[in-house]
Chimera marker file (.cmm) of the C-alpha trace (Angstrom):
<marker_set name="trace">
<marker id="1" x="0.000" y="0.000" z="0.000" r="1" g="1" b="0" radius="0.5"/>
<marker id="2" x="1.217" y="3.505" z="-0.826" r="1" g="1" b="0" radius="0.5"/>
<marker id="3" x="0.246" y="6.705" z="0.917" r="1" g="1" b="0" radius="0.5"/>
<marker id="4" x="0.401" y="10.093" z="-0.758" r="1" g="1" b="0" radius="0.5"/>
<marker id="5" x="0.707" y="13.169" z="1.432" r="1" g="1" b="0" radius="0.5"/>
<marker id="6" x="0.018" y="16.624" z="0.020" r="1" g="1" b="0" radius="0.5"/>
<marker id="7" x="1.139" y="19.881" z="1.570" r="1" g="1" b="0" radius="0.5"/>
<marker id="8" x="1.428" y="23.533" z="0.651" r="1" g="1" b="0" radius="0.5"/>
<marker id="9" x="-2.171" y="24.607" z="0.213" r="1" g="1" b="0" radius="0.5"/>
<marker id="10" x="-3.475" y="27.839" z="1.635" r="1" g="1" b="0" radius="0.5"/>
<marker id="11" x="-5.078" y="31.161" z="0.885" r="1" g="1" b="0" radius="0.5"/>
<marker id="12" x="-3.720" y="33.690" z="-1.565" r="1" g="1" b="0" radius="0.5"/>
<marker id="13" x="-4.926" y="36.763" z="-3.386" r="1" g="1" b="0" radius="0.5"/>
<marker id="14" x="-5.607" y="36.911" z="-7.092" r="1" g="1" b="0" radius="0.5"/>
<marker id="15" x="-2.373" y="36.906" z="-9.032" r="1" g="1" b="0" radius="0.5"/>
<marker id="16" x="-0.457" y="35.233" z="-6.250" r="1" g="1" b="0" radius="0.5"/>
<marker id="17" x="1.447" y="31.962" z="-6.203" r="1" g="1" b="0" radius="0.5"/>
<marker id="18" x="1.421" y="28.728" z="-4.249" r="1" g="1" b="0" radius="0.5"/>
<marker id="19" x="3.542" y="25.612" z="-4.396" r="1" g="1" b="0" radius="0.5"/>
<marker id="20" x="2.103" y="22.190" z="-3.590" r="1" g="1" b="0" radius="0.5"/>
<marker id="21" x="4.087" y="19.092" z="-2.702" r="1" g="1" b="0" radius="0.5"/>
<marker id="22" x="3.162" y="15.420" z="-2.634" r="1" g="1" b="0" radius="0.5"/>
<marker id="23" x="5.365" y="12.937" z="-0.833" r="1" g="1" b="0" radius="0.5"/>
<marker id="24" x="5.035" y="9.172" z="-1.120" r="1" g="1" b="0" radius="0.5"/>
<marker id="25" x="5.297" y="6.784" z="1.795" r="1" g="1" b="0" radius="0.5"/>
<marker id="26" x="7.600" y="4.251" z="0.135" r="1" g="1" b="0" radius="0.5"/>
<marker id="27" x="11.082" y="4.887" z="-1.207" r="1" g="1" b="0" radius="0.5"/>
<marker id="28" x="10.860" y="1.859" z="-3.510" r="1" g="1" b="0" radius="0.5"/>
<marker id="29" x="7.694" y="3.109" z="-5.181" r="1" g="1" b="0" radius="0.5"/>
<marker id="30" x="8.352" y="4.351" z="-8.700" r="1" g="1" b="0" radius="0.5"/>
<marker id="31" x="5.124" y="5.064" z="-10.556" r="1" g="1" b="0" radius="0.5"/>
<marker id="32" x="5.378" y="5.855" z="-14.241" r="1" g="1" b="0" radius="0.5"/>
<marker id="33" x="2.794" y="8.624" z="-13.955" r="1" g="1" b="0" radius="0.5"/>
<marker id="34" x="1.712" y="11.013" z="-11.229" r="1" g="1" b="0" radius="0.5"/>
<marker id="35" x="-0.765" y="13.829" z="-11.404" r="1" g="1" b="0" radius="0.5"/>
<marker id="36" x="-2.615" y="16.629" z="-9.696" r="1" g="1" b="0" radius="0.5"/>
<marker id="37" x="-6.370" y="16.892" z="-9.647" r="1" g="1" b="0" radius="0.5"/>
<marker id="38" x="-8.743" y="19.401" z="-8.111" r="1" g="1" b="0" radius="0.5"/>
<marker id="39" x="-12.343" y="19.544" z="-7.054" r="1" g="1" b="0" radius="0.5"/>
<marker id="40" x="-14.207" y="22.757" z="-6.413" r="1" g="1" b="0" radius="0.5"/>
<marker id="41" x="-17.377" y="22.809" z="-4.306" r="1" g="1" b="0" radius="0.5"/>
<marker id="42" x="-20.315" y="21.528" z="-6.331" r="1" g="1" b="0" radius="0.5"/>
<marker id="43" x="-18.137" y="20.529" z="-9.272" r="1" g="1" b="0" radius="0.5"/>
<marker id="44" x="-16.633" y="17.306" z="-10.557" r="1" g="1" b="0" radius="0.5"/>
<marker id="45" x="-13.004" y="16.430" z="-10.014" r="1" g="1" b="0" radius="0.5"/>
<marker id="46" x="-10.787" y="17.497" z="-12.891" r="1" g="1" b="0" radius="0.5"/>
<marker id="47" x="-7.249" y="16.744" z="-13.942" r="1" g="1" b="0" radius="0.5"/>
<marker id="48" x="-4.869" y="19.675" z="-13.638" r="1" g="1" b="0" radius="0.5"/>
<marker id="49" x="-1.456" y="18.334" z="-14.606" r="1" g="1" b="0" radius="0.5"/>
<marker id="50" x="0.404" y="15.057" z="-14.910" r="1" g="1" b="0" radius="0.5"/>
<marker id="51" x="3.987" y="13.989" z="-15.457" r="1" g="1" b="0" radius="0.5"/>
<marker id="52" x="5.616" y="10.748" z="-16.494" r="1" g="1" b="0" radius="0.5"/>
<marker id="53" x="8.848" y="9.261" z="-15.216" r="1" g="1" b="0" radius="0.5"/>
<marker id="54" x="10.769" y="10.866" z="-18.070" r="1" g="1" b="0" radius="0.5"/>
<marker id="55" x="9.534" y="14.341" z="-17.202" r="1" g="1" b="0" radius="0.5"/>
<marker id="56" x="6.988" y="14.718" z="-19.989" r="1" g="1" b="0" radius="0.5"/>
<marker id="57" x="4.096" y="16.786" z="-18.666" r="1" g="1" b="0" radius="0.5"/>
<marker id="58" x="0.551" y="17.491" z="-19.684" r="1" g="1" b="0" radius="0.5"/>
<marker id="59" x="-1.721" y="20.273" z="-18.472" r="1" g="1" b="0" radius="0.5"/>
<marker id="60" x="-5.357" y="21.177" z="-18.511" r="1" g="1" b="0" radius="0.5"/>
<marker id="61" x="-6.036" y="24.089" z="-20.853" r="1" g="1" b="0" radius="0.5"/>
<marker id="62" x="-7.256" y="26.194" z="-17.937" r="1" g="1" b="0" radius="0.5"/>
<marker id="63" x="-3.829" y="26.160" z="-16.258" r="1" g="1" b="0" radius="0.5"/>
<marker id="64" x="-1.419" y="26.108" z="-19.203" r="1" g="1" b="0" radius="0.5"/>
<marker id="65" x="1.197" y="28.795" z="-18.894" r="1" g="1" b="0" radius="0.5"/>
<marker id="66" x="0.412" y="29.361" z="-15.216" r="1" g="1" b="0" radius="0.5"/>
<marker id="67" x="1.094" y="25.996" z="-13.538" r="1" g="1" b="0" radius="0.5"/>
<marker id="68" x="4.207" y="23.864" z="-13.640" r="1" g="1" b="0" radius="0.5"/>
<marker id="69" x="4.486" y="20.239" z="-12.569" r="1" g="1" b="0" radius="0.5"/>
<marker id="70" x="7.745" y="18.601" z="-11.611" r="1" g="1" b="0" radius="0.5"/>
<marker id="71" x="9.012" y="15.515" z="-9.819" r="1" g="1" b="0" radius="0.5"/>
<marker id="72" x="12.095" y="14.929" z="-7.735" r="1" g="1" b="0" radius="0.5"/>
<marker id="73" x="12.803" y="11.276" z="-8.425" r="1" g="1" b="0" radius="0.5"/>
<marker id="74" x="15.450" y="11.085" z="-5.698" r="1" g="1" b="0" radius="0.5"/>
<marker id="75" x="12.953" y="12.256" z="-3.075" r="1" g="1" b="0" radius="0.5"/>
<marker id="76" x="9.994" y="10.587" z="-4.783" r="1" g="1" b="0" radius="0.5"/>
<marker id="77" x="8.106" y="13.850" z="-4.385" r="1" g="1" b="0" radius="0.5"/>
<marker id="78" x="5.736" y="15.553" z="-6.819" r="1" g="1" b="0" radius="0.5"/>
<marker id="79" x="5.336" y="19.323" z="-7.033" r="1" g="1" b="0" radius="0.5"/>
<marker id="80" x="2.864" y="21.768" z="-8.503" r="1" g="1" b="0" radius="0.5"/>
<marker id="81" x="3.908" y="25.386" z="-8.858" r="1" g="1" b="0" radius="0.5"/>
<marker id="82" x="0.872" y="27.598" z="-9.326" r="1" g="1" b="0" radius="0.5"/>
<marker id="83" x="1.339" y="31.177" z="-10.526" r="1" g="1" b="0" radius="0.5"/>
<marker id="84" x="-1.052" y="33.931" z="-11.551" r="1" g="1" b="0" radius="0.5"/>
<marker id="85" x="-3.772" y="32.320" z="-9.506" r="1" g="1" b="0" radius="0.5"/>
<marker id="86" x="-7.401" y="33.107" z="-10.249" r="1" g="1" b="0" radius="0.5"/>
<marker id="87" x="-10.553" y="32.744" z="-8.118" r="1" g="1" b="0" radius="0.5"/>
<marker id="88" x="-11.592" y="29.812" z="-10.322" r="1" g="1" b="0" radius="0.5"/>
<marker id="89" x="-8.498" y="27.922" z="-9.153" r="1" g="1" b="0" radius="0.5"/>
<marker id="90" x="-10.084" y="27.650" z="-5.714" r="1" g="1" b="0" radius="0.5"/>
<marker id="91" x="-10.508" y="23.945" z="-4.945" r="1" g="1" b="0" radius="0.5"/>
<marker id="92" x="-9.251" y="20.985" z="-2.998" r="1" g="1" b="0" radius="0.5"/>
<marker id="93" x="-6.131" y="19.735" z="-4.741" r="1" g="1" b="0" radius="0.5"/>
<marker id="94" x="-5.280" y="16.043" z="-4.801" r="1" g="1" b="0" radius="0.5"/>
<marker id="95" x="-2.162" y="14.166" z="-5.704" r="1" g="1" b="0" radius="0.5"/>
<marker id="96" x="-2.575" y="10.872" z="-7.569" r="1" g="1" b="0" radius="0.5"/>
<marker id="97" x="-0.269" y="8.091" z="-8.653" r="1" g="1" b="0" radius="0.5"/>
<marker id="98" x="-0.348" y="5.006" z="-10.818" r="1" g="1" b="0" radius="0.5"/>
<marker id="99" x="0.378" y="1.529" z="-9.521" r="1" g="1" b="0" radius="0.5"/>
<marker id="100" x="3.950" y="0.233" z="-9.581" r="1" g="1" b="0" radius="0.5"/>
<marker id="101" x="4.472" y="-2.017" z="-11.427" r="1" g="1" b="0" radius="0.5"/>
<marker id="102" x="1.974" y="-1.197" z="-14.133" r="1" g="1" b="0" radius="0.5"/>
<marker id="103" x="0.557" y="2.024" z="-15.435" r="1" g="1" b="0" radius="0.5"/>
<marker id="104" x="2.357" y="4.069" z="-18.066" r="1" g="1" b="0" radius="0.5"/>
<marker id="105" x="-0.631" y="6.099" z="-19.218" r="1" g="1" b="0" radius="0.5"/>
<marker id="106" x="1.077" y="9.482" z="-19.089" r="1" g="1" b="0" radius="0.5"/>
<marker id="107" x="0.960" y="11.805" z="-20.827" r="1" g="1" b="0" radius="0.5"/>
<marker id="108" x="-1.885" y="10.781" z="-23.151" r="1" g="1" b="0" radius="0.5"/>
<marker id="109" x="-4.335" y="9.855" z="-20.390" r="1" g="1" b="0" radius="0.5"/>
<marker id="110" x="-2.619" y="11.533" z="-17.470" r="1" g="1" b="0" radius="0.5"/>
<marker id="111" x="-5.552" y="13.838" z="-16.756" r="1" g="1" b="0" radius="0.5"/>
<marker id="112" x="-8.053" y="10.979" z="-16.515" r="1" g="1" b="0" radius="0.5"/>
<marker id="113" x="-8.703" y="9.935" z="-12.936" r="1" g="1" b="0" radius="0.5"/>
<marker id="114" x="-9.295" y="6.260" z="-13.783" r="1" g="1" b="0" radius="0.5"/>
<marker id="115" x="-5.573" y="5.919" z="-14.529" r="1" g="1" b="0" radius="0.5"/>
<marker id="116" x="-4.664" y="6.260" z="-10.873" r="1" g="1" b="0" radius="0.5"/>
<marker id="117" x="-4.849" y="3.801" z="-8.002" r="1" g="1" b="0" radius="0.5"/>
<marker id="118" x="-3.533" y="5.974" z="-5.187" r="1" g="1" b="0" radius="0.5"/>
<marker id="119" x="-4.837" y="9.296" z="-3.963" r="1" g="1" b="0" radius="0.5"/>
<marker id="120" x="-3.854" y="11.737" z="-1.266" r="1" g="1" b="0" radius="0.5"/>
<marker id="121" x="-6.208" y="13.349" z="1.232" r="1" g="1" b="0" radius="0.5"/>
<marker id="122" x="-6.082" y="16.697" z="-0.505" r="1" g="1" b="0" radius="0.5"/>
<marker id="123" x="-4.877" y="20.179" z="0.354" r="1" g="1" b="0" radius="0.5"/>
<marker id="124" x="-7.125" y="23.248" z="0.038" r="1" g="1" b="0" radius="0.5"/>
<marker id="125" x="-6.343" y="26.218" z="-2.165" r="1" g="1" b="0" radius="0.5"/>
<marker id="126" x="-8.363" y="29.414" z="-1.861" r="1" g="1" b="0" radius="0.5"/>
<marker id="127" x="-7.850" y="32.372" z="-4.172" r="1" g="1" b="0" radius="0.5"/>
<marker id="128" x="-9.583" y="35.561" z="-3.128" r="1" g="1" b="0" radius="0.5"/>
<marker id="129" x="-10.213" y="38.689" z="-5.179" r="1" g="1" b="0" radius="0.5"/>
<link id1="1" id2="2" r="1" g="1" b="0" radius="0.2"/>
<link id1="2" id2="3" r="1" g="1" b="0" radius="0.2"/>
<link id1="3" id2="4" r="1" g="1" b="0" radius="0.2"/>
<link id1="4" id2="5" r="1" g="1" b="0" radius="0.2"/>
<link id1="5" id2="6" r="1" g="1" b="0" radius="0.2"/>
<link id1="6" id2="7" r="1" g="1" b="0" radius="0.2"/>
<link id1="7" id2="8" r="1" g="1" b="0" radius="0.2"/>
<link id1="8" id2="9" r="1" g="1" b="0" radius="0.2"/>
<link id1="9" id2="10" r="1" g="1" b="0" radius="0.2"/>
<link id1="10" id2="11" r="1" g="1" b="0" radius="0.2"/>
<link id1="11" id2="12" r="1" g="1" b="0" radius="0.2"/>
<link id1="12" id2="13" r="1" g="1" b="0" radius="0.2"/>
<link id1="13" id2="14" r="1" g="1" b="0" radius="0.2"/>
<link id1="14" id2="15" r="1" g="1" b="0" radius="0.2"/>
<link id1="15" id2="16" r="1" g="1" b="0" radius="0.2"/>
<link id1="16" id2="17" r="1" g="1" b="0" radius="0.2"/>
<link id1="17" id2="18" r="1" g="1" b="0" radius="0.2"/>
<link id1="18" id2="19" r="1" g="1" b="0" radius="0.2"/>
<link id1="19" id2="20" r="1" g="1" b="0" radius="0.2"/>
<link id1="20" id2="21" r="1" g="1" b="0" radius="0.2"/>
<link id1="21" id2="22" r="1" g="1" b="0" radius="0.2"/>
<link id1="22" id2="23" r="1" g="1" b="0" radius="0.2"/>
<link id1="23" id2="24" r="1" g="1" b="0" radius="0.2"/>
<link id1="24" id2="25" r="1" g="1" b="0" radius="0.2"/>
<link id1="25" id2="26" r="1" g="1" b="0" radius="0.2"/>
<link id1="26" id2="27" r="1" g="1" b="0" radius="0.2"/>
<link id1="27" id2="28" r="1" g="1" b="0" radius="0.2"/>
<link id1="28" id2="29" r="1" g="1" b="0" radius="0.2"/>
<link id1="29" id2="30" r="1" g="1" b="0" radius="0.2"/>
<link id1="30" id2="31" r="1" g="1" b="0" radius="0.2"/>
<link id1="31" id2="32" r="1" g="1" b="0" radius="0.2"/>
<link id1="32" id2="33" r="1" g="1" b="0" radius="0.2"/>
<link id1="33" id2="34" r="1" g="1" b="0" radius="0.2"/>
<link id1="34" id2="35" r="1" g="1" b="0" radius="0.2"/>
<link id1="35" id2="36" r="1" g="1" b="0" radius="0.2"/>
<link id1="36" id2="37" r="1" g="1" b="0" radius="0.2"/>
<link id1="37" id2="38" r="1" g="1" b="0" radius="0.2"/>
<link id1="38" id2="39" r="1" g="1" b="0" radius="0.2"/>
<link id1="39" id2="40" r="1" g="1" b="0" radius="0.2"/>
<link id1="40" id2="41" r="1" g="1" b="0" radius="0.2"/>
<link id1="41" id2="42" r="1" g="1" b="0" radius="0.2"/>
<link id1="42" id2="43" r="1" g="1" b="0" radius="0.2"/>
<link id1="43" id2="44" r="1" g="1" b="0" radius="0.2"/>
<link id1="44" id2="45" r="1" g="1" b="0" radius="0.2"/>
<link id1="45" id2="46" r="1" g="1" b="0" radius="0.2"/>
<link id1="46" id2="47" r="1" g="1" b="0" radius="0.2"/>
<link id1="47" id2="48" r="1" g="1" b="0" radius="0.2"/>
<link id1="48" id2="49" r="1" g="1" b="0" radius="0.2"/>
<link id1="49" id2="50" r="1" g="1" b="0" radius="0.2"/>
<link id1="50" id2="51" r="1" g="1" b="0" radius="0.2"/>
<link id1="51" id2="52" r="1" g="1" b="0" radius="0.2"/>
<link id1="52" id2="53" r="1" g="1" b="0" radius="0.2"/>
<link id1="53" id2="54" r="1" g="1" b="0" radius="0.2"/>
<link id1="54" id2="55" r="1" g="1" b="0" radius="0.2"/>
<link id1="55" id2="56" r="1" g="1" b="0" radius="0.2"/>
<link id1="56" id2="57" r="1" g="1" b="0" radius="0.2"/>
<link id1="57" id2="58" r="1" g="1" b="0" radius="0.2"/>
<link id1="58" id2="59" r="1" g="1" b="0" radius="0.2"/>
<link id1="59" id2="60" r="1" g="1" b="0" radius="0.2"/>
<link id1="60" id2="61" r="1" g="1" b="0" radius="0.2"/>
<link id1="61" id2="62" r="1" g="1" b="0" radius="0.2"/>
<link id1="62" id2="63" r="1" g="1" b="0" radius="0.2"/>
<link id1="63" id2="64" r="1" g="1" b="0" radius="0.2"/>
<link id1="64" id2="65" r="1" g="1" b="0" radius="0.2"/>
<link id1="65" id2="66" r="1" g="1" b="0" radius="0.2"/>
<link id1="66" id2="67" r="1" g="1" b="0" radius="0.2"/>
<link id1="67" id2="68" r="1" g="1" b="0" radius="0.2"/>
<link id1="68" id2="69" r="1" g="1" b="0" radius="0.2"/>
<link id1="69" id2="70" r="1" g="1" b="0" radius="0.2"/>
<link id1="70" id2="71" r="1" g="1" b="0" radius="0.2"/>
<link id1="71" id2="72" r="1" g="1" b="0" radius="0.2"/>
<link id1="72" id2="73" r="1" g="1" b="0" radius="0.2"/>
<link id1="73" id2="74" r="1" g="1" b="0" radius="0.2"/>
<link id1="74" id2="75" r="1" g="1" b="0" radius="0.2"/>
<link id1="75" id2="76" r="1" g="1" b="0" radius="0.2"/>
<link id1="76" id2="77" r="1" g="1" b="0" radius="0.2"/>
<link id1="77" id2="78" r="1" g="1" b="0" radius="0.2"/>
<link id1="78" id2="79" r="1" g="1" b="0" radius="0.2"/>
<link id1="79" id2="80" r="1" g="1" b="0" radius="0.2"/>
<link id1="80" id2="81" r="1" g="1" b="0" radius="0.2"/>
<link id1="81" id2="82" r="1" g="1" b="0" radius="0.2"/>
<link id1="82" id2="83" r="1" g="1" b="0" radius="0.2"/>
<link id1="83" id2="84" r="1" g="1" b="0" radius="0.2"/>
<link id1="84" id2="85" r="1" g="1" b="0" radius="0.2"/>
<link id1="85" id2="86" r="1" g="1" b="0" radius="0.2"/>
<link id1="86" id2="87" r="1" g="1" b="0" radius="0.2"/>
<link id1="87" id2="88" r="1" g="1" b="0" radius="0.2"/>
<link id1="88" id2="89" r="1" g="1" b="0" radius="0.2"/>
<link id1="89" id2="90" r="1" g="1" b="0" radius="0.2"/>
<link id1="90" id2="91" r="1" g="1" b="0" radius="0.2"/>
<link id1="91" id2="92" r="1" g="1" b="0" radius="0.2"/>
<link id1="92" id2="93" r="1" g="1" b="0" radius="0.2"/>
<link id1="93" id2="94" r="1" g="1" b="0" radius="0.2"/>
<link id1="94" id2="95" r="1" g="1" b="0" radius="0.2"/>
<link id1="95" id2="96" r="1" g="1" b="0" radius="0.2"/>
<link id1="96" id2="97" r="1" g="1" b="0" radius="0.2"/>
<link id1="97" id2="98" r="1" g="1" b="0" radius="0.2"/>
<link id1="98" id2="99" r="1" g="1" b="0" radius="0.2"/>
<link id1="99" id2="100" r="1" g="1" b="0" radius="0.2"/>
<link id1="100" id2="101" r="1" g="1" b="0" radius="0.2"/>
<link id1="101" id2="102" r="1" g="1" b="0" radius="0.2"/>
<link id1="102" id2="103" r="1" g="1" b="0" radius="0.2"/>
<link id1="103" id2="104" r="1" g="1" b="0" radius="0.2"/>
<link id1="104" id2="105" r="1" g="1" b="0" radius="0.2"/>
<link id1="105" id2="106" r="1" g="1" b="0" radius="0.2"/>
<link id1="106" id2="107" r="1" g="1" b="0" radius="0.2"/>
<link id1="107" id2="108" r="1" g="1" b="0" radius="0.2"/>
<link id1="108" id2="109" r="1" g="1" b="0" radius="0.2"/>
<link id1="109" id2="110" r="1" g="1" b="0" radius="0.2"/>
<link id1="110" id2="111" r="1" g="1" b="0" radius="0.2"/>
<link id1="111" id2="112" r="1" g="1" b="0" radius="0.2"/>
<link id1="112" id2="113" r="1" g="1" b="0" radius="0.2"/>
<link id1="113" id2="114" r="1" g="1" b="0" radius="0.2"/>
<link id1="114" id2="115" r="1" g="1" b="0" radius="0.2"/>
<link id1="115" id2="116" r="1" g="1" b="0" radius="0.2"/>
<link id1="116" id2="117" r="1" g="1" b="0" radius="0.2"/>
<link id1="117" id2="118" r="1" g="1" b="0" radius="0.2"/>
<link id1="118" id2="119" r="1" g="1" b="0" radius="0.2"/>
<link id1="119" id2="120" r="1" g="1" b="0" radius="0.2"/>
<link id1="120" id2="121" r="1" g="1" b="0" radius="0.2"/>
<link id1="121" id2="122" r="1" g="1" b="0" radius="0.2"/>
<link id1="122" id2="123" r="1" g="1" b="0" radius="0.2"/>
<link id1="123" id2="124" r="1" g="1" b="0" radius="0.2"/>
<link id1="124" id2="125" r="1" g="1" b="0" radius="0.2"/>
<link id1="125" id2="126" r="1" g="1" b="0" radius="0.2"/>
<link id1="126" id2="127" r="1" g="1" b="0" radius="0.2"/>
<link id1="127" id2="128" r="1" g="1" b="0" radius="0.2"/>
<link id1="128" id2="129" r="1" g="1" b="0" radius="0.2"/>
</marker_set>
């Protein structure tokens, strides 16, 4: 079993920045694809960004040019740098990861939640105007 632990959420004003992190509970866990999802109140969960083990990333259109996803393979930690934040970015943000072994659906299906077996508890992001 693998646990994912997000951190870094908080409140920020429009135009501000936040950086999210997602640590995994096992050093020997090497998923081929990890991603970030978000769910705003009253809305469905949506894929934000995903990255494969080679560093190829994919982004939702709504965050392209503003968000960056990266992964420190040595620390087995996933990051999401969010810049130029907008009120519509307000949501609970979740980290997700594929099974290991298996997976390999990034980047083509990296924003689809059925790719992932493991999910974190979420970290809240609030953007106020």
